[in-house]
Each structure stands twice: as C-alpha cells, then as structure tokens.
TIGU-673014 format. One record per residue (C-alpha): residue number from 1; residue in one letter; x, z, y. Coordinates in steps of 0.5 Angstrom, whole numbers, plus 500, padded with zeros to 3 digits. Each point is the difference from the previous one (the first is absolute). Layout:
<recs>
(rec NUM, "A", (X, Z, Y)),
...
</recs>
This chain:
<recs>
(rec 1, "M", (052, 611, 907)),
(rec 2, "L", (504, 495, 503)),
(rec 3, "T", (503, 499, 494)),
(rec 4, "T", (494, 499, 496)),
(rec 5, "I", (497, 495, 506)),
(rec 6, "T", (507, 496, 499)),
(rec 7, "I", (499, 500, 493)),
(rec 8, "Y", (493, 497, 500)),
(rec 9, "L", (502, 495, 505)),
(rec 10, "T", (506, 498, 496)),
(rec 11, "S", (496, 499, 494)),
(rec 12, "I", (494, 496, 504)),
(rec 13, "L", (506, 495, 503)),
(rec 14, "G", (503, 500, 493)),
(rec 15, "A", (494, 498, 496)),
(rec 16, "F", (497, 495, 506)),
(rec 17, "L", (507, 497, 502)),
(rec 18, "T", (502, 498, 493)),
(rec 19, "F", (493, 497, 498)),
(rec 20, "L", (500, 496, 506)),
(rec 21, "V", (507, 497, 499)),
(rec 22, "S", (499, 499, 493)),
(rec 23, "T", (493, 496, 501)),
(rec 24, "K", (500, 498, 507)),
(rec 25, "Y", (507, 497, 501)),
(rec 26, "K", (500, 499, 492)),
(rec 27, "Q", (507, 503, 499)),
(rec 28, "G", (497, 504, 493)),
(rec 29, "P", (499, 507, 499)),
(rec 30, "V", (508, 502, 498)),
(rec 31, "R", (503, 496, 505)),
(rec 32, "A", (495, 503, 506)),
(rec 33, "S", (501, 507, 497)),
(rec 34, "A", (508, 499, 500)),
(rec 35, "L", (500, 497, 506)),
(rec 36, "L", (496, 505, 504)),
(rec 37, "T", (503, 506, 497)),
(rec 38, "L", (507, 498, 501)),
(rec 39, "I", (498, 499, 508)),
(rec 40, "V", (497, 507, 500)),
(rec 41, "A", (505, 503, 496)),
(rec 42, "G", (506, 497, 504)),
(rec 43, "V", (496, 502, 507)),
(rec 44, "C", (500, 507, 497)),
(rec 45, "F", (507, 500, 498)),
(rec 46, "L", (503, 497, 506)),
(rec 47, "F", (496, 504, 505)),
(rec 48, "P", (499, 507, 497)),
(rec 49, "E", (498, 503, 507)),
(rec 50, "L", (494, 496, 500)),
(rec 51, "F", (496, 506, 497)),
(rec 52, "P", (502, 507, 497)),
(rec 53, "K", (504, 500, 494)),
(rec 54, "D", (495, 502, 495)),
(rec 55, "I", (495, 494, 502)),
(rec 56, "T", (506, 495, 501)),
(rec 57, "N", (502, 502, 492)),
(rec 58, "Q", (493, 499, 498)),
(rec 59, "I", (498, 494, 504)),
(rec 60, "P", (504, 495, 495)),
(rec 61, "W", (497, 503, 494)),
(rec 62, "V", (493, 500, 502)),
(rec 63, "F", (500, 493, 503)),
(rec 64, "F", (503, 498, 493)),
(rec 65, "G", (495, 503, 496)),
(rec 66, "A", (494, 497, 504)),
(rec 67, "S", (503, 493, 500)),
(rec 68, "F", (498, 501, 492)),
(rec 69, "V", (493, 501, 503)),
(rec 70, "G", (501, 493, 504)),
(rec 71, "M", (502, 496, 494)),
(rec 72, "T", (493, 500, 498)),
(rec 73, "S", (498, 492, 499)),
(rec 74, "G", (497, 496, 505)),
(rec 75, "K", (495, 498, 494)),
(rec 76, "L", (498, 507, 499)),
(rec 77, "T", (498, 502, 507)),
(rec 78, "R", (500, 496, 507)),
(rec 79, "N", (498, 506, 504)),
(rec 80, "Y", (505, 504, 504)),
(rec 81, "I", (495, 506, 501)),
(rec 82, "S", (501, 501, 492)),
(rec 83, "I", (508, 500, 501)),
(rec 84, "I", (500, 504, 506)),
(rec 85, "F", (495, 505, 496)),
(rec 86, "A", (505, 500, 494)),
(rec 87, "G", (506, 501, 504)),
(rec 88, "I", (496, 507, 503)),
(rec 89, "V", (499, 502, 492)),
(rec 90, "F", (508, 499, 499)),
(rec 91, "G", (501, 504, 506)),
(rec 92, "F", (496, 505, 498)),
(rec 93, "I", (503, 500, 493)),
(rec 94, "Y", (507, 500, 503)),
(rec 95, "T", (498, 506, 504)),
(rec 96, "V", (497, 505, 495)),
(rec 97, "S", (504, 498, 494)),
(rec 98, "P", (505, 505, 501)),
(rec 99, "I", (495, 505, 501)),
(rec 100, "F", (497, 498, 493)),
(rec 101, "L", (506, 500, 497)),
(rec 102, "M", (502, 507, 502)),
(rec 103, "V", (494, 503, 498)),
(rec 104, "M", (501, 496, 493)),
(rec 105, "E", (507, 503, 499)),
(rec 106, "A", (497, 507, 502)),
(rec 107, "H", (496, 500, 493)),
</recs>
C-alpha cells in the first residue's frame, strides 16, 4: 500500500513540477525534465535509507516517466489540474502494467 501511494505521489509531482518549471520558469520541457530527474535520482542515490529499498529503486523511474507527462506544451494546456490528473493516469499505468504484462505472457 505504501509503495502504491508513493508511486502515485511521485508521479503527480514528476508531472506537475516538470510542467511548472518548463512553463512558469521558462526552462523548456527537456531541461526541466532532466534537471528535476537528476535531483530526484541524486537524492535517492545519496540517501537510500530515506525509503524502503523497493521504493527507493522505483522513485527515479516513476519520476522520469511522469516528467514526460509534464513536458506537455504550455500552449496545449495551462490547467494544472489536467497535468495532475495525467500524472495520476501515469501512476495507474505504471502500477498495473506488470500485472497486465504477466497476464499477456500467460496466454
């Protein structure tokens, strides 16, 4: 349960912060994604005891994937709620994809 909550929160933050830095602070989507992912991965690498090991290993990947959601153009949307919702959708896809792939592999 804690892992799922952490994945969703990381996904929301990854999408939202990337969009915010990209649009409000005018850093561009690639720079925003790279900078924020570097910070998050660095914290997880330097302080692995902050979270349980399985969560610490997933956080950088979830944040990185969600940052692609946040790379949405500011011309497409200015609504933070839609970015947060898209982050939740990414978190859902991330959490159910191993189950889906295992079911597909069984057939």
